[in-house]
N, C-alpha and C positions, 0 to 999 in steps of 0.2 A: 298509905302509911306503910303497908307491907313492903313496897318497893323501896321506900326511903330507908327503912331500918332505923339505926341509931341516929337521931337527928342532931345530937350534940357534936357529931363529927363535922358539921357544916357551920362555918362562922360567917360566911358571906353568901349572898344569893347567887353569885357567879359560880360558886362551888356546886350548888344544887343544880344549876343549869348544866354544868359540865358532867355531873353525875348522870343526869337524864340524857345526855348527849343529844341535845336539840340545837347544836351549833352547826353552821354550814361547813361542809368539807371543801377546802380550796384546792383547785387543780392548777398548779403553776409549775413551770419548768423553764428556767432561763428567761427568755424574752416572751415566751408563750404565757398568756393569761387566759384561762378558760372562762367562757361566759356561762356555760351550763353548770352552775354550782348547785349541788343537791345537799340535802341534810345527811349528815353522816349516820351510819347505821351500826355504830359500835356498841351502844348501850342497850339497855333493856327495852325491847320492843313493846312489852306490856305497858311500861311506864309512858312511852311515847304515845301509844294508843289512848291511854287514859287521859293524858294531857290534851290530845287532839279532840276527844269527845267533850271534855270540859270546855275547851275553847269554843267549839261549835255550839254547844248548848247555851253558852253565855251570850252569844250574839244573835240567837234566833228570836223570833217573835212568838208570843203565846197565841192561843186561839182567838183572843179578843184583839189582837194586833199590837199589844204592848210589848216593848222590848224587855227581855229578861234582865239584862245588865247594861244600862245605857252608857256607862263609863267605858266598858270594854267595846261596845258597839261603836262608839265615837272613835276610839283608838283604832279599831279595825278599819273603819271607813277612811280615816286619815292615812293609814298605811296603804289602803287600796288605791288611793289617788296616785301614788307614786310607784307602787310595786305590783307585780302580778298577784293573783289570788292566793296561790300556795305560799308565796313568800310572806304575804300579810298574815296568813294563818300561822306560819312559823314564828313570826314576831309576836303574835297573840299568845302562842304557847309559852314563849319566853316570859311574857308579861304575867301569865297565870302562874308560872313557876315562881316569879318574884313575889306574887301575892301569897302563894302557899308558904313560902319562906317567912314572910312577915307575920302571918297568922300563927305559924308554929313557933316562931321565935318569941313572940309576945304572949302566947298562949291565951289569946282572946278569940272571941267569935268574929266571924267575917261580917263587915258592914260595907255596903256600897257607898263610897263617897267620891266626889269629884277631885281631881288634882288640886284645884284651888282650895277646897275644904281641907284637904290633907296638909297643904302648906300653912293654912290658918291654924289648924290644931297643933302642928309642929312648932310654929312660932309662939303659940300660946303656952306650950309646954316649956319652951325656953325663956318664957317671960319677956318676949320681945313685943308683945301686944298687951296693952293695959286693959 
């Protein structure tokens, strides 16, 4: 919260992602397209470290072998099938940032729900489901 500061300045999750600077830096020039794309280092390194620790803590297993956050673990595993490990962690950090934005915007406590449950509650809120 100290790194975010005044949350009312952010109207979209993309703005919070840009503020934390967890977007990849693209290296291109003319016909050259770089393959080794790294995360840009312009923003707060403290905020990036916090997001990294949050992301890693959510996909780990507890001592009894139960996954801490099964929704983020499934998301991470789906990214891991297509991308390298560090790229998947970067995507997970972005997902965590979106979750932080949603929790702060609605001023609710965090609940772990699957994407299908999220769609169901959203449609129920819009009165699309009887």
